[in-house]
C-alpha positions, 0 to 999 in steps of 0.5 A: 670498928672492932667486930662483935664477939658473942659469948655463950654461957649455959647456966644451971644452979650457978648462984655460987659462981655466976657473979664472978664469971660475969665480972670476968667478962665485964673486965675484958679489955676488948669491949665489943661483946655480948654475953648470952646466958641460957638458964637451964631451969635453975631452982636456986637464985641464979636468975635473981643474980643474973637479973641484977646484971641484965637490968644494968647492962644492955649487952648481957642477955638472958634466955630461959629453957622451959625445962632442964634440957642439958648443956648442948641444947642450952649452948645451941639456943645461945648460938642461934641468938648470937649476932657476933662475927666470933663465938666464944664459950664460957661455962658458968663456973669458969673465969677469963683473964682480962686480955682473953678476947683482945689476944684472940680476936687479934690472932683471928684477924691477922692469922690464917685460921678460923679457930683459936684456943689457949692454955689455961690455969686451974683453980679450986672450988673457992677460986684459989690457984692449984698452981697447975696449967694446961698447955695449948698445942701450937697448932691443932689439926682435925686429925690430931683433935680426933685423938683427944679433945685438946681444946679447953672449951672455956678458951675456944673461939671461932669465926662465924663469918668464915664457918657459919654457926656451928652447934653442938650435937645433943650428947650429955657430955663431950658435946663441946669436943664434937663442936670443935671437930666440926669447926676444924673439919669445915675450916680445913685449917689448923686451929692456933693455940696460944701458949699464954694462959687466958682463962681459969678452969674451976676444978670441982669435987663433983666433977673430978672424974670419979667415974672414969668408966662413965666418961669413957662411955661418952668418949665412945659415943663421940665416935659412934653417935657424933661422928657416926663411925662403925662400932669397930672403928669407934672402939679403935679410936677409943683405944687411940684416945686412951693412948693419946691421953696417957702418952701425950695429953697428960703431959700438957698439965704442968706445975706453975712455979710461983715466985 
């Protein structure tokens, strides 16, 4: 029998997108999964929409925070409740292609790895394609991941049987980067990147990094608080991050030529 995959999806005021996101999970060709939705004290109709799915599907589960706690605490709550051999992540406004889990579980079962991820395509707020693809590296080591976050969280999946449950530190942003760093460090093996785009990342106006300086602060906190580096070492790695981002990582995003 195919192993169970636990899918972790935090929610906060997600009424505009959550149906489409859940439907992309329901469309998976790999059918042995559980979807754990964690509502972070939404004030819109997110819960009403989700309830229409939980009433119908036994493998879609809803957890609720008693107050607004942030993505890290919500993800960790879902991870704690997960029963699967594999854990994957999907944000409430992103989408998976139908073969996403099938392709990744096959690789995790056959290849000598504990983590895999994939390329993904970008869409706009209304779901229209932006004709841009972010390409996954073929292999990703812990050392390389230290330089920049090369795993799109919506594409990442890890083997709980090999690694145990790996959770996120409670940072407001970039906590997913620390989770994947912890997974690769514990594994001791490179993550396998899949060139085929298996997901759609929704680029939203509010999240287009209008505040790059604020984002750099959280990158620094990854090193300083997340990895407990000294302030000098953290600054050095922040410089390395900037070099990696502009010289290497920026080349990952390519235009898709539509026929």
